[in-house]
N, C-alpha and C positions, 0 to 999 in steps of 0.2 A: 504494500500500500504506500502511496506517496505521502510521506510525512517527514517533517523536519524534526530531528532528534533534540534540538536545542529549544525551539519555541513552540513545538507541537503543532505547527501549521499544517493543515490537511486540505483536502478538496473543499471547494466552496461552490455553491450553486447560484445560478442567476438566469436571466432571460436573454435570448438572442432576438434582437429586433432587426427588421429589414433595413437596408441602407437608405432606401428612398423614404421610409417612414410615412408613406401615404396611408397605409393601413396599420395604424398603431395597435389595433386590437389583435393583430396576428403576431403571436410570440411563440417561441419554442424554448424549451429549457436547455441549458448548457452547463458544463462544469468548468471551473477554473482550477488549474493545477498549480501548485507552488513550484517555483524555479529552483529545483534541487540540484546540488552538486555533491559528488562523492569525493571526500577529501580525507587525507590522513591527518588526524588530530591527536593532541595529547589529552587523554581522558584519565584522570586520577593517576598520572605518572606513566601511563601506558600509551603506546601508539596504536590507535585503532582506526579503521575505515568507518566513517559515519556519513549519513546523508544529511546535508545542511542546506537550508535555503540561502539564496544569494544575499538577502537582507542581513542575515546573521553574520555572514562572512564579511560584508562591508563594514558592519558596525563594530567588528572586533570581538564578538562574543565567543569566537572559536580560536584557539591557539593551535596553529598548524605545526605539524612535525617536520 
């Protein structure tokens, strides 16, 4: 399952709306997946491969090995 191991970000659901938007009532559901990266990180002094979203990587919540 797509899930960030730091912030627990998972799939989110929303609506897909047509580009023309002439018929606003026509909607279809879609899913938004988190932008995950597999990185080697220091976890409790050990080097492990974990799935982390790009927002956690940029903010410095993960210490890369």
